[in-house]
Residue, then its C-alpha position, 0 to 999 in steps of 0.5 A: m500500500e505504501p508504494l501506491r500511496a507514494l505513486a498517487a501522491a506523485f501523480p499530480w506533479r507528473a500530470g502537471d509536467v505533462v500539461a506544461e510540456t504540451l502547452h510549451a510545444a503548442n506555443k512553440a508551434e504557434e510561434t513558428e507559424r506566426a513567424r512564417v506569416r510575418g515573413f510572408t507579410q514582409i514579402l508581400i510588402w516588399s513586392i507591393t513597394i517594388t512593383a509600385v516603384i517600378a511602375i512610377l519610375f517607368g511613367l516618369r521615364a516616359s515623361a522625360e524621354s518621348d521615345v519611351a512614350d512613343l512605344f505605346c502609339f500605333p499607326g492609324q488607318e487614315v491617309p496620310p497615316a497618323r499615329v494613334c496614342p492612348l490619349g488620342g494625340n499624334t505624340a505621346d508623353g508620360s501622361d499616356v503611360f500613366l493612363i495605361e497604368f491607371m486602366g490596368m490598376s482599375a481593372a485589377a481593382l475590379a478583379g480584386a473586388v470580384s475575388l472578395k466573395t471567396m476571401r475570408g477575414d482572418s484574426s491575425p494582426y498581419q492583414v494578409s488579406v488586405l495586402l493580397l488585394l493591394l498587390r493586385l494594383p501595381a501588378g495590374a499596372m505593370t501587366a497593362v504596360l507590358g501587354v501594350l508593349l507586346v502588342s506594339g512589338a507585334f509579339l502577339p499573333g493576330l494582334t499587331s495594330l490598334d487603330a483607335s485610342a479607345q482600343v489601346v485603353a481597352w486592351a490596357a484594361a484587359f491586360g490589367i485583368l490578366q494579372e489575376p492568375v498570378t495573384r490568385a496563386v499568391d492568394r492560395t499561398g496566403r490562405a495556406f499560411l492563414d489556415d496553418l495559423a488559425p485554430d483547428t475548429g473542425q474537431k471542436s465543431a464536430a465534438p458537440g455533435g459527437r457527444s450529443q450522439q453518444r448521449d442519444t445512442g450510448g445506452p438504452p432508453r430509460r424506462r419511465e416509472 
């Protein structure tokens, strides 16, 4: 009997150690996941900043050098031939490039608004969902610029000339939407990080049902007396 009493007296302390070690392991795992989310957040911030700076610098370069802005003009169908630029003039400057970037950003913002129906909020303080939406804006501006440049360079088969300024602007908006496949891939990565960080509520939500099922079917019904 004496060894049993000693074991019973020692058991609460051992149980406390097990609980403490379990909590420590859980906290360590959660901190690791939070560090991963913080790192992903920093990557998003840097990506947004660098892409936005590149778009702004490209527009400023087009304002300083007309040869860069002329790349966004197309030969018209009039006789004598006139050039078609995004703003409708015969010559282009930085304003034409900024218009293309603005149309790409607007189209990307519209695509981001549509994607809100599948995006859920998160309780983390890192605002990953907001950053994923902001990433679409400079990405849309850059895809619009690159898309119009590809058309100007006759890189796309069957699409070699745009004979109206409205067509140039419309294609800039279309190319701005084309950033969506890239940003959606980034969205999936961000959601994976948030799912790893969020508490597992599947078992918790299933547990009450399981308990109620055990109450209902765990034993024979009581007889009424």
